[in-house]
C-alpha positions in Angstrom: -7.9 -11.8 0.8 -4.7 -13.7 0.0 -1.7 -12.7 2.1 0.3 -9.9 0.6 -2.3 -8.7 -1.8 -4.2 -5.5 -1.8 -7.7 -6.5 -0.6 -10.9 -5.1 -2.1 -11.6 -3.3 1.1 -8.2 -1.5 1.1 -8.4 -0.6 -2.5 -12.0 0.6 -2.1 -11.0 3.1 0.5 -8.7 4.8 -2.1 -11.0 4.7 -5.1 -14.5 4.9 -3.6 -17.1 5.9 -6.2 -15.5 4.5 -9.4 -16.6 1.4 -11.3 -13.6 -0.9 -11.6 -13.7 -0.8 -15.4 -13.9 3.0 -15.5 -11.0 3.3 -13.0 -8.9 0.9 -15.0 -9.4 2.7 -18.2 -8.7 6.1 -16.7 -5.6 5.1 -14.9 -4.2 3.2 -17.8 -4.8 6.1 -20.1 -3.0 8.6 -17.8 -0.2 6.4 -16.4 0.2 3.5 -18.8 -0.1 1.1 -15.8 -3.0 -0.9 -14.5 -5.2 0.5 -11.8 -3.9 -2.2 -9.4 -0.3 -1.3 -10.0 -1.0 2.3 -9.5 -3.0 1.7 -6.3 -0.2 -0.5 -4.9 2.3 2.2 -5.7 0.3 4.8 -3.9 -0.3 2.6 -0.8 3.4 1.8 -0.6 4.2 5.5 -0.9 1.8 6.4 1.9 3.2 3.5 4.0 6.7 4.8 3.5 5.6 8.3 4.5 4.0 7.0 7.7 7.0 4.8 8.6 9.6 7.4 7.9 8.1 10.7 8.8 5.4 9.8 11.4 7.6 7.0 12.7 4.6 4.8 13.4 4.9 1.0 14.0 4.2 -1.4 11.2 1.1 -2.5 13.0 -0.2 1.1 13.3 0.7 1.8 9.7 -1.3 -1.3 8.7 -4.3 -0.2 10.6 -4.2 3.4 9.2 -4.0 2.0 5.7 -7.0 -0.3 6.2 -5.3 -3.7 6.5 -7.1 -5.9 8.9 -4.0 -7.9 9.9 -0.5 -6.4 10.4 1.0 -9.6 9.0 -0.8 -9.1 5.7 0.5 -5.5 5.5 4.0 -6.7 6.3 3.8 -9.3 3.5 2.3 -6.7 1.1 5.0 -4.2 1.9 7.8 -6.8 1.5 6.4 -8.0 -1.8 6.3 -4.4 -3.1 9.7 -3.2 -1.8 11.8 -6.3 -1.0 12.0 -5.3 2.7 9.9 -5.7 5.8 8.4 -2.5 7.0 10.5 -2.4 10.2 13.7 -3.1 8.2 12.9 -0.4 5.7 12.0 2.0 8.5 15.3 1.4 10.4 17.4 1.8 7.2 15.6 5.0 6.3 15.7 6.7 9.7 19.3 5.7 10.4 20.2 6.8 7.0 
């Protein structure tokens, strides 16, 4: 897996049981977006929930979301949001 990208193992946890082509068609029909874009959005949403409400560390968040390496999760989160997980968490909690 290249750094900062959703790996096949992470995506598979969220869409187990669907053929990639079937999933892509269904998601695009319902949302107008690619399956990858939708999955990234949902993973980021869950990461934000964990960081803000459960107040877990970025490393724990990475583990709970299925990333093997916390630095890959940090890069993924930063690419998706523009902020590192810890920075986003501090800004959100402090208000």
